[in-house]
C-alpha positions, 0 to 999 in steps of 0.5 A: 740383400741379406749374406746370410740366407740358407741353401740355394739361396747363398748358392746364388749370391755366390755365382755358383750354378744351382743344380738338381733343384726341384720347381718348389725349391726353387720357387722358395729362393725366389719368393725369398729374392723377392721380400729381400729386393729393394725397390728403390725410387721412381727411376732407380732401378739399375740392378746391384752387381749381388742383385745382377749375380742372384738373378741370374742364377735363378733364371738359369736354375729356372731355364735348367727346369723347365727345358727339362720339364716342359715339353714344347719348350725342350722342343723349341730350345733343341730346333735353337741348339740351345740348352742348360749345358751352354746356356750361361747369362740369362739374355740367352735363355730362349725366350717363347713367343707369347703366339706359341702359346695359343696352341702348347702346353707351356706347363710343368704341372700336370693336368691334375694339378691345374688349378686354374689357367688365364687366358689371354683376351680377345673378341669372340671366336678368337683363340685364346694363350694359356698360362696354367697355374695350381696354388703355389704359383698363386702364391708366388704370382700374388707375391710378385704383384703386391709389392710392385703394386704398392709401390707405384700406385700406394705411394708414401702417405698412402700406405699409412697404417690403416688407410685402405684405399677405395676402390673402383674396378672396372672389370667384371669379378672373379666369379664372373671371368675366372680366366682373367688374369687382369681381373684376378690381379685386381681382385688381389689387391683388392683382398689384400690392400683396398677398403671393406666397400672397394667394388667391381663395376663391370659385368660380362656380356656374351663370350668375350664382351664387357660392359660396365654396370652403370648403377654401381659405377655410378654409387660408387662415384657419388659417394666418393664425390659427396664424402670427399673420400679418395677413390682408386679407378682401376680398369681397362682402357675400352672401359674408361672409354666407356666410362668417360664417354658415357659421363659426357653422354649425360652432362655429367662432371665428376670431380674426385676428391683431392688423392683420387688416381685412376690406373689403366691397364691398356687393351681395345680388343675392337671393344670401344673406338680407339684413342691415342694414350695422350687422348685417351688421359687427357679424357678421363682427366677432365671427365673424373676430374683428375691432374695428369700424375695421377693417372698412371698404366700398368703393363702385363699379359696373362703368360708373365707374372709381373707387371711393369708401371710407368710412373708412381701415383700422385708424383709429377715427374719432372718428364711431364713437362714434356710433350708429349710426355715420355711414359717409360715402363719397368718391372719389377728387380725379379724381372729384366727386359731386352729388346729385339730386332726382328731383323737381327735378332738381336739386342737395340741400343738405347732408345732404338725400337724392337719387340719386348723380351722378358725374362721373369722369375716369377714364372716358375712352372711354366717358362721364364723367358717370353717373348712379346708382340709389343714394339717399343724402344728401349728406354735404360732399363724400361722401356717406352710402349709404341704399338703392338707388331703388324703381324702379331698374329702370324699364320700358321705358327709352330714349333716348326715355323714360327718367326719374329713378325716385322718391325710395322706398328699396329695402332 
């Protein structure tokens, strides 16, 4: 990391408190931190002391700004007797449960500046979480997204100059799903990294349902097989179920060319039969002709600006010899995770279960510390995803009464 960076970046390196900075100044420093971060090899994610100091200083700077300018967050912190004067480390920054984003506007952006809103997905009648953006916050979102995606989905020879992969994206395009952070992610990847003939093959059905545009899907798959051209298939878990089931129903088998990959992003929402991750990947591998190391997972949500991945696609890690394999997700160096006991509110030990908490520096204009409803096992600096908390939708949620869910796990 460069030691001669000016201004607040140098302040952060020297572990000094950052006072009286604007959101734009801190965002610019976060973007420099992203650009200078060493992404490491698979499994390498232990931050250096210098990185940790910079991260901590930036997280505290964000906490001070967000505490001052995000009214619901300030009230949330007040009820926990937390404020910038008594929080000294990023682990102590109060985290907002994702459930609270459904009722309150956790944003510093006035209504006149909100050009985009990402909403959590769900069935018809579902009240979504909302994460508001403007042009600058979307630029930071994309600056966070692209290097970590490249690191995990386009490794080694796949990043050769001029070699743009062809993506088949199993979601609707942005024009049909303007409030989906996942669709925005895929469109960003398509524009920045994808071949010109990459294609979305999802369609919108009603208010909250997605289906597949089968003629487009068959055309792109057929062209990949006939031309022996690798294809990257990206989509939600339920979209992969629909695709694999239709291939099976019609008696087709698609043997994608070597170098092809699939990235699934989880999520069923009652839109297909539910499979375990192992069963889903076995089905996808069988129907698309992909080896296990070519199928990976992404973890993200509309409330976050960064994503986690469980492997580098195309690289066969040693843990694939395990049965079943352990999939450890890791966020990039500009985000940190802890695993919290819902009974005690304290961090759990290595290999123990709790609720995932994320502090994400890419969340500049909202809140950086997010308490998820996902039950995970702590795995070093990463986590193994187990499922959703049994009370992931607590009733009567409010700043006064919201409590952590219990640790029962939903399938």
